[in-house]
C-alpha positions as CSV (number, residue, x, y, z in Angstrom):
1,M,0.0,0.1,0.0
2,A,1.4,3.4,-1.1
3,A,2.2,6.0,1.6
4,S,-0.6,8.3,2.6
5,E,0.0,12.0,2.6
6,Q,0.2,11.8,6.5
7,E,2.8,9.3,6.4
8,R,4.7,11.2,3.8
9,A,4.6,14.2,5.8
10,T,6.1,12.3,8.9
11,I,9.0,10.9,6.9
12,I,9.7,14.3,5.4
13,R,9.7,15.7,9.0
14,L,11.9,13.0,10.6
15,L,14.5,13.2,7.6
16,S,14.4,17.0,7.2
17,D,17.8,17.1,8.9
18,T,19.5,14.6,6.7
19,P,20.6,15.9,3.3
20,N,21.4,12.5,1.8
21,P,19.4,9.8,3.7
22,V,19.9,6.0,3.2
23,I,16.6,4.4,2.5
24,V,15.9,0.8,2.2
25,D,12.6,-0.1,0.8
26,V,11.9,-3.9,1.2
27,G,8.8,-5.1,-0.7
28,A,9.3,-2.0,-3.0
29,Y,6.5,-3.3,-5.4
30,I,6.9,-1.1,-8.6
31,G,8.4,1.8,-7.0
32,D,5.5,3.9,-5.6
33,E,7.7,5.1,-2.7
34,Y,10.6,5.9,-4.9
35,D,8.6,8.1,-7.1
36,W,7.9,10.6,-4.4
37,M,11.1,10.2,-2.1
38,K,13.3,11.0,-5.1
39,N,11.5,14.5,-5.4
40,V,11.7,15.2,-1.7
41,F,15.3,13.7,-1.1
42,P,17.0,14.1,-4.4
43,A,20.5,13.1,-2.9
44,M,19.0,9.9,-1.3
45,R,20.8,6.7,-1.4
46,Y,17.9,4.4,-2.1
47,F,17.8,0.6,-2.3
48,G,14.7,-1.2,-3.3
49,V,14.0,-5.0,-2.8
50,E,11.3,-6.7,-4.5
51,A,10.7,-10.4,-5.1
52,D,8.2,-10.6,-7.9
53,P,10.0,-10.2,-11.2
54,R,6.8,-8.8,-12.9
55,N,7.0,-6.0,-10.4
56,V,10.8,-5.7,-10.7
57,A,10.4,-5.3,-14.4
58,Q,7.9,-2.5,-14.2
59,F,9.9,-0.7,-11.4
60,R,13.0,-0.8,-13.7
61,E,11.2,0.3,-16.7
62,R,9.5,3.5,-15.1
63,S,12.7,4.4,-12.8
64,P,15.7,3.0,-14.5
65,Q,18.0,5.1,-12.3
66,A,16.7,3.4,-9.2
67,R,18.8,0.6,-7.4
68,V,16.4,-2.4,-7.5
69,I,17.4,-5.8,-6.0
70,Q,15.2,-8.7,-7.2
71,A,14.9,-10.8,-4.0
72,A,12.7,-11.6,-1.0
73,I,13.5,-10.8,2.6
74,A,13.8,-14.0,4.5
75,G,15.2,-15.3,7.7
76,K,18.3,-16.7,6.0
77,T,20.1,-16.0,2.7
78,V,18.7,-19.0,0.7
79,P,16.4,-19.5,-2.3
80,V,12.7,-19.4,-1.0
81,E,9.5,-20.4,-2.2
82,F,7.4,-17.2,-3.2
83,H,3.5,-17.2,-3.4
84,Q,2.7,-14.9,-6.3
85,C,-0.6,-13.2,-6.2
86,D,-3.0,-12.2,-9.3
87,N,-6.5,-11.2,-9.8
88,D,-9.0,-10.4,-12.6
89,I,-10.1,-6.9,-11.5
90,K,-7.1,-4.9,-12.4
91,Q,-5.8,-4.5,-8.9
92,G,-2.1,-4.4,-8.1
93,I,-0.1,-7.5,-7.7
94,G,1.7,-6.6,-4.6
95,S,0.4,-9.1,-2.1
96,G,2.8,-11.9,-2.9
97,S,4.7,-13.4,0.0
98,I,7.2,-16.2,1.0
99,R,4.5,-17.1,3.5
100,A,1.3,-18.9,2.3
101,P,-1.9,-16.9,2.4
102,K,-4.4,-17.5,5.2
103,K,-6.9,-14.9,6.2
104,H,-5.9,-12.8,3.2
105,L,-8.1,-15.2,1.2
106,E,-11.2,-14.2,3.3
107,F,-10.5,-10.4,3.5
108,F,-9.5,-10.1,-0.1
109,P,-11.3,-13.0,-2.0
110,W,-10.6,-11.2,-5.5
111,C,-6.9,-12.0,-4.8
112,R,-5.6,-15.3,-6.0
113,F,-2.3,-17.2,-5.1
114,D,-2.4,-19.8,-7.9
115,S,1.3,-19.9,-8.6
116,K,4.6,-20.3,-6.7
117,I,8.1,-19.5,-8.1
118,T,11.5,-19.9,-6.5
119,V,13.4,-16.5,-5.8
120,N,16.5,-15.5,-4.1
121,G,16.1,-14.7,-0.4
122,Y,18.3,-12.4,1.6
123,S,18.5,-11.9,5.4
124,L,18.1,-8.4,6.2
125,D,21.6,-8.4,7.8
126,D,23.1,-9.9,4.5
127,L,21.2,-7.4,2.4
128,Y,22.7,-4.6,4.4
129,L,26.3,-6.1,4.3
130,I,26.3,-7.2,0.6
131,H,24.2,-4.4,-1.1
132,V,23.9,-1.4,1.1
133,Q,27.3,-0.8,2.5
134,V,27.0,3.1,2.4
135,G,27.6,4.0,6.0
136,P,27.2,3.2,9.7
137,R,23.3,3.5,9.5
138,I,20.0,3.2,7.5
139,D,18.0,6.5,8.1
140,L,14.6,4.8,6.9
141,L,13.5,1.3,6.6
142,W,10.3,1.0,4.7
143,V,8.8,-2.6,5.4
144,D,6.0,-3.9,3.2
145,I,6.8,-7.6,3.1
146,Q,3.3,-9.3,3.4
147,G,3.5,-11.4,6.5
148,A,7.3,-12.0,6.5
149,E,8.1,-9.4,9.1
150,R,9.0,-12.1,11.6
151,D,11.5,-13.5,9.1
152,M,13.0,-10.1,8.6
153,I,13.5,-9.5,12.3
154,A,15.0,-12.9,12.8
155,G,17.6,-12.3,10.3
156,G,18.2,-8.6,10.8
157,A,19.5,-7.8,14.3
158,C,22.7,-6.0,12.9
159,A,21.0,-4.1,10.2
160,L,18.1,-3.1,12.6
161,S,20.5,-2.0,15.3
162,R,21.8,0.4,12.7
163,T,18.6,1.8,11.5
164,R,17.0,5.0,12.8
165,F,13.4,4.9,11.8
166,M,11.2,2.1,10.4
167,M,7.8,2.3,8.7
168,I,6.4,-1.3,8.9
169,E,3.1,-2.9,8.0
170,A,1.5,-4.3,11.0
171,E,-1.9,-6.1,11.1
172,E,-4.2,-7.2,13.7
173,H,-5.0,-10.6,11.7
174,E,-2.9,-13.5,10.6
175,F,-3.3,-12.6,6.8
176,Y,-0.3,-15.0,6.1
177,E,0.6,-18.2,7.8
178,G,2.8,-17.5,10.7
179,Q,2.4,-13.8,10.3
180,A,3.2,-11.7,13.5
181,T,0.4,-9.5,14.6
182,K,0.9,-5.9,15.6
183,S,1.3,-6.6,19.4
184,E,3.7,-9.4,18.5
185,L,5.8,-7.4,16.4
186,L,6.1,-4.7,18.9
187,A,7.2,-7.3,21.5
188,M,9.8,-8.6,19.0
189,L,11.3,-5.1,18.7
190,P,12.1,-4.0,22.4
191,D,14.3,-1.3,21.3
192,W,12.0,0.5,19.3
193,E,9.2,2.9,20.1
194,V,5.9,3.8,18.2
195,I,6.0,7.4,16.8
196,E,2.7,7.1,14.9
197,D,0.2,4.3,14.4
198,Y,-1.6,4.7,11.0
199,G,-3.7,1.6,11.4
200,F,-2.1,-0.7,8.9
201,N,1.5,0.9,9.2
202,L,3.5,1.9,12.2
203,M,6.3,4.3,12.2
204,L,8.9,3.3,14.7
205,R,12.0,5.0,16.2
206,N,15.0,3.2,17.3
207,R,15.8,4.3,20.9
208,K,19.3,3.4,20.4
209,Q,19.8,5.4,17.0
210,V,18.5,8.7,18.1
211,A,21.1,10.9,16.6
């Protein structure tokens, strides 16, 4: 889900003192966040991660200058099974996940998961060490990985410790098998505090990365 005007305003405010922010966008879809961020932060160092090759192709076509890594965020750096989504009503195809759909099928019956493919999987720590390597910290981690947040946290202790702010999708329901609910996510992130709760997204601040 693309950022709302309120979410954008919060990000702009939080990063207003950072002339060239490092932004890591996991679950980047077709580049919706990149499009507005590049106008607000023209000197940003952006890294987009997207698993579905159909979305990667569209992202690269519309924004050839963007750094886009075709992979899924997982608990370990290994090939992973990815459940592709599709539909017949011309909705986006951004609901694919490394976790099988569960309540998603009830809440969004128009969204199908008929095919599975194998994609490269990266732990967040390996993504940081192999691809980012631009400095001591990530200024903003944008997380929209469709139920794989638990996996990201399990494989991302180092990268998360070096991250200032995180916008993360957080749900009250288990839309995907094994998905951490909002309360579970917060319990898994004891060093983080909620700045804003937008319902489906949380803006978090790392208490240990305040500068």
